[in-house]
MARSEDREN-332189 format. One line per 4 residues: number of its first residue (from 1); their letters; for each residue x, y, z of C-alpha. Coordinates in nm, 3 decimals, decimal comma, padded with zeros to 5 digits. Example, Ala and Ser with C-alpha at 12.3 -4.5 7.8 and 13.67 -1.06 7.14 Angstrom:
<nodes>
1> as> 01,230:-00,450:00,780 ~ 01,367:-00,106:00,714
</nodes>
This chain:
<nodes>
1> xxxx> 02,259:-00,266:-03,575 ~ 02,133:00,061:-03,427 ~ 02,318:00,206:-03,128 ~ 02,028:00,177:-02,886
5> xxxx> 01,976:-00,189:-02,976 ~ 02,343:-00,272:-02,909 ~ 02,321:-00,111:-02,564 ~ 01,992:-00,294:-02,501
9> xxxx> 02,149:-00,634:-02,581 ~ 02,440:-00,559:-02,345 ~ 02,193:-00,466:-02,070 ~ 01,997:-00,786:-02,139
13> xxxx> 02,302:-01,005:-02,077 ~ 02,434:-00,824:-01,770 ~ 02,096:-00,782:-01,602 ~ 02,011:-01,145:-01,667
17> xxxx> 02,332:-01,250:-01,488 ~ 02,250:-01,015:-01,199 ~ 01,898:-01,159:-01,164 ~ 02,044:-01,507:-01,140
21> xxxx> 02,247:-01,392:-00,839 ~ 01,916:-01,309:-00,670 ~ 01,841:-01,680:-00,701 ~ 02,185:-01,769:-00,560
25> xxxx> 02,121:-01,540:-00,259 ~ 01,781:-01,699:-00,196 ~ 01,922:-02,053:-00,226 ~ 02,200:-01,979:00,021
29> xxxx> 01,943:-01,817:00,252 ~ 02,156:-01,506:00,277 ~ 02,041:-01,194:00,460 ~ 01,838:-01,003:00,199
33> xxxx> 01,914:-00,672:00,370 ~ 02,290:-00,726:00,371 ~ 02,295:-00,853:00,013 ~ 02,097:-00,550:-00,101
37> xxxx> 02,317:-00,310:00,098 ~ 02,639:-00,454:-00,048 ~ 02,491:-00,442:-00,396 ~ 02,377:-00,079:-00,369
41> xxxx> 02,698:00,039:-00,204 ~ 02,911:-00,118:-00,476 ~ 02,721:00,054:-00,757 ~ 02,729:00,385:-00,565
45> xxxx> 03,109:00,376:-00,536 ~ 03,164:00,276:-00,899 ~ 02,921:00,540:-01,028 ~ 03,066:00,819:-00,815
49> xxxx> 03,425:00,737:-00,919 ~ 03,324:00,721:-01,287 ~ 03,129:01,049:-01,260 ~ 03,430:01,231:-01,123
53> xxxx> 03,682:01,062:-01,348 ~ 03,486:01,134:-01,668 ~ 03,401:01,489:-01,558 ~ 03,029:01,465:-01,636
57> xxxx> 02,830:01,781:-01,570 ~ 02,545:01,774:-01,313 ~ 02,281:01,875:-01,567 ~ 01,910:01,881:-01,476
61> xxxx> 01,977:01,874:-01,100 ~ 01,608:01,905:-01,000 ~ 01,481:01,622:-01,216 ~ 01,789:01,418:-01,128
65> xxxx> 01,709:01,435:-00,757 ~ 01,338:01,366:-00,808 ~ 01,394:01,068:-01,035 ~ 01,671:00,934:-00,814
69> xxxx> 01,439:00,937:-00,514 ~ 01,169:00,752:-00,707 ~ 01,412:00,510:-00,863 ~ 01,602:00,424:-00,548
73> xxxx> 01,295:00,367:-00,334 ~ 01,124:00,151:-00,595 ~ 01,438:-00,036:-00,685 ~ 01,526:-00,122:-00,325
77> xxxx> 01,172:-00,242:-00,251 ~ 01,164:-00,430:-00,583 ~ 01,497:-00,600:-00,510 ~ 01,397:-00,707:-00,159
81> xxxx> 01,056:-00,842:-00,262 ~ 01,215:-01,015:-00,563 ~ 01,468:-01,203:-00,351 ~ 01,207:-01,287:-00,083
85> xxxx> 00,963:-01,413:-00,350 ~ 01,223:-01,661:-00,474 ~ 01,213:-01,821:-00,127 ~ 00,846:-01,913:-00,183
89> xxxx> 00,797:-01,954:-00,558 ~ 01,025:-02,118:-00,825 ~ 01,235:-01,885:-01,038 ~ 01,068:-02,017:-01,356
93> xxxx> 00,747:-01,856:-01,226 ~ 00,896:-01,545:-01,066 ~ 01,111:-01,420:-01,351 ~ 00,850:-01,434:-01,632
97> xxxx> 00,581:-01,264:-01,424 ~ 00,823:-00,985:-01,322 ~ 00,892:-00,913:-01,689 ~ 00,528:-00,818:-01,725
101> xxxx> 00,616:-00,479:-01,580 ~ 00,660:-00,401:-01,950 ~ 00,281:-00,403:-01,976 ~ 00,258:-00,140:-01,701
105> xxxx> 00,517:00,075:-01,875 ~ 00,329:00,054:-02,208 ~ -00,003:00,140:-02,040 ~ 00,168:00,436:-01,870
109> xxxx> 00,270:00,561:-02,211 ~ -00,085:00,519:-02,347 ~ -00,265:00,707:-02,069 ~ -00,001:00,965:-01,974
113> xxxx> 00,175:01,036:-02,304 ~ -00,116:00,940:-02,530 ~ 00,093:00,675:-02,711 ~ -00,078:00,484:-02,987
117> xxxx> -00,090:00,108:-02,955 ~ -00,058:-00,105:-03,266 ~ -00,244:-00,433:-03,319 ~ 00,077:-00,623:-03,246
121> xxxx> 00,121:-00,438:-02,915 ~ -00,241:-00,511:-02,820 ~ -00,178:-00,880:-02,889 ~ 00,131:-00,856:-02,672
125> xxxx> -00,071:-00,716:-02,381 ~ -00,325:-00,999:-02,407 ~ -00,042:-01,256:-02,423 ~ 00,103:-01,104:-02,109
129> xxxx> -00,229:-01,139:-01,924 ~ -00,239:-01,505:-02,032 ~ 00,105:-01,554:-01,879 ~ -00,014:-01,430:-01,541
133> xxxx> -00,303:-01,677:-01,543 ~ -00,090:-01,971:-01,653 ~ 00,202:-01,915:-01,417 ~ -00,017:-01,827:-01,117
137> xxxx> -00,199:-02,158:-01,161 ~ 00,127:-02,344:-01,226 ~ 00,277:-02,206:-00,907 ~ 00,016:-02,379:-00,692
141> xxxx> 00,145:-02,731:-00,736 ~ 00,007:-03,014:-00,519 ~ 00,197:-03,054:-00,194 ~ 00,322:-02,693:-00,178
145> xxxx> 00,195:-02,481:00,117 ~ -00,074:-02,257:-00,030 ~ 00,005:-01,982:00,218 ~ 00,366:-01,977:00,106
149> xxxx> 00,268:-01,960:-00,262 ~ 00,021:-01,679:-00,200 ~ 00,284:-01,484:-00,007 ~ 00,536:-01,542:-00,286
153> xxxx> 00,299:-01,423:-00,558 ~ 00,208:-01,113:-00,351 ~ 00,579:-01,030:-00,326 ~ 00,616:-01,081:-00,700
157> xxxx> 00,333:-00,836:-00,767 ~ 00,493:-00,570:-00,546 ~ 00,826:-00,623:-00,720 ~ 00,658:-00,599:-01,060
161> xxxx> 00,505:-00,258:-00,979 ~ 00,837:-00,133:-00,838 ~ 01,015:-00,238:-01,155 ~ 00,767:-00,034:-01,360
165> xxxx> 00,832:00,280:-01,155 ~ 01,207:00,223:-01,181 ~ 01,191:00,190:-01,560 ~ 00,981:00,503:-01,612
169> xxxx> 01,197:00,716:-01,379 ~ 01,509:00,585:-01,557 ~ 01,375:00,708:-01,892 ~ 01,328:01,061:-01,756
173> xxxx> 01,674:01,057:-01,600 ~ 01,841:00,926:-01,918 ~ 01,685:01,206:-02,123 ~ 01,721:01,504:-01,892
177> xxxx> 02,016:01,447:-01,656 ~ 02,362:01,296:-01,614 ~ 02,348:00,916:-01,636 ~ 02,637:00,856:-01,396
181> xxxx> 02,518:01,130:-01,164 ~ 02,173:00,974:-01,157 ~ 02,323:00,628:-01,088 ~ 02,545:00,757:-00,807
185> xxxx> 02,264:00,947:-00,629 ~ 02,000:00,682:-00,688 ~ 02,217:00,398:-00,558 ~ 02,344:00,613:-00,270
189> xxxx> 01,985:00,665:-00,157 ~ 01,921:00,296:-00,210 ~ 02,222:00,220:00,011 ~ 02,073:00,434:00,288
193> xxxx> 01,736:00,263:00,256 ~ 01,888:-00,082:00,267 ~ 02,115:00,016:00,559 ~ 01,800:00,082:00,761
197> xxxx> 01,681:-00,273:00,698 ~ 02,004:-00,417:00,839 ~ 01,916:-00,265:01,178 ~ 01,610:-00,486:01,203
201> xxxx> 01,646:-00,808:01,409 ~ 01,739:-01,113:01,201 ~ 01,658:-01,479:01,243 ~ 01,887:-01,687:01,465
205> xxxx> 02,184:-01,827:01,279 ~ 02,169:-01,572:00,998 ~ 02,508:-01,436:01,100 ~ 02,676:-01,733:00,934
209> xxxx> 02,551:-01,611:00,599 ~ 02,680:-01,253:00,624 ~ 03,002:-01,322:00,437 ~ 02,815:-01,488:00,149
213> xxxx> 02,565:-01,201:00,146 ~ 02,842:-00,943:00,107 ~ 03,024:-01,136:-00,166 ~ 02,705:-01,193:-00,367
217> xxxx> 02,601:-00,830:-00,317 ~ 02,933:-00,700:-00,446 ~ 02,914:-00,929:-00,752 ~ 02,561:-00,802:-00,815
221> xxxx> 02,689:-00,447:-00,794 ~ 02,973:-00,500:-01,042 ~ 02,744:-00,665:-01,299 ~ 02,460:-00,416:-01,242
225> xxxx> 02,690:-00,116:-01,289 ~ 02,764:-00,231:-01,645 ~ 02,410:-00,346:-01,713 ~ 02,227:-00,040:-01,578
229> xxxx> 02,457:00,205:-01,751 ~ 02,400:00,020:-02,080 ~ 02,023:00,038:-02,008 ~ 02,036:00,416:-01,949
233> xxxx> 02,247:00,465:-02,262 ~ 01,988:00,270:-02,462 ~ 01,701:00,476:-02,314 ~ 01,883:00,795:-02,408
237> xxxx> 01,910:00,677:-02,771 ~ 01,593:00,479:-02,834 ~ 01,217:00,460:-02,754 ~ 01,117:00,344:-02,403
241> xxxx> 00,889:00,067:-02,527 ~ 01,152:-00,084:-02,759 ~ 01,441:-00,067:-02,513 ~ 01,241:-00,216:-02,229
245> xxxx> 01,109:-00,485:-02,464 ~ 01,458:-00,605:-02,546 ~ 01,606:-00,580:-02,196 ~ 01,287:-00,729:-02,055
249> xxxx> 01,388:-01,068:-02,191 ~ 01,683:-01,094:-01,952 ~ 01,484:-01,324:-01,722 ~ 01,546:-01,604:-01,976
253> xxxx> 01,918:-01,599:-01,891 ~ 01,837:-01,619:-01,520 ~ 01,592:-01,908:-01,567 ~ 01,836:-02,101:-01,788
257> xxxx> 02,115:-02,058:-01,534 ~ 01,877:-02,172:-01,258 ~ 01,793:-02,484:-01,452 ~ 02,161:-02,562:-01,516
261> xxxx> 02,298:-02,481:-01,169 ~ 02,003:-02,578:-00,946 ~ 01,842:-02,843:-01,166 ~ 01,506:-02,670:-01,159
265> xxxx> 01,236:-02,851:-01,354 ~ 01,076:-02,680:-01,654 ~ 00,731:-02,834:-01,679 ~ 00,502:-02,795:-01,978
269> xxxx> 00,300:-02,508:-01,831 ~ 00,611:-02,324:-01,717 ~ 00,770:-02,356:-02,062 ~ 00,443:-02,230:-02,214
273> xxxx> 00,441:-01,936:-01,974 ~ 00,802:-01,842:-02,061 ~ 00,732:-01,878:-02,434 ~ 00,423:-01,654:-02,406
277> xxxx> 00,624:-01,399:-02,211 ~ 00,890:-01,384:-02,484 ~ 00,613:-01,359:-02,747 ~ 00,447:-01,073:-02,557
281> xxxx> 00,776:-00,883:-02,525 ~ 00,846:-00,922:-02,895 ~ 00,492:-00,821:-02,992 ~ 00,509:-00,514:-02,770
285> xx> 00,803:-00,387:-02,967 ~ 00,553:-00,281:-03,233
</nodes>
């Protein structure tokens, strides 16, 4: 097993567990702002302590700051829209569509870095497009408020684009700067962004959920610290398209846990959508 693939598998497991906690937060109707703040603050503290303890040098300061700004802004917005989308659309629809940010990353490589796309990768892109059509149609089940579904799918799309920006900026940071330094600064900025959201008025009765929001956020942070570091380590060792292809399958863990814990139904179309998503991810590996 190559080193980058081992790190990618570790990231897959940890990030899948973290994404399931998004579902837990949505089910408990926790404050999204407080959950995100606790999550970001936890990773910031762990990254800063590790950076100092391991004595990493602050190499590539300029690109570190630039990529941290891009990564933190996109990641915070992506996290918030992800959690909010789960309040309107089932996780079996949300998670597979979000994984299609891989397509955006591949297209970025084609047009910006002049990457060549193999026949397998082209098939993967077409499969990914099919997933969007299938799961968008599947989301609009009879009896569900169409406005709520449309809002949920809009939030999913925003989260998808944010995930693409976060992945691309992470690649630059992994190659040209300190991984722990990047994590500490990126999540510190994310903590500041999410702190601003806490100041906004919340719905009546939301105060009862603050304790749950903090606990879930801290758990997210602990798991994400391990998963994101493994992701950066994989990006530093292997190709962007391959690493993101492997880690991109982490939604399967989140969906399976949602089915087990919350008894979510996996209908035929949803199973087909998930299967096509996995197929597209594997094909895009080239």
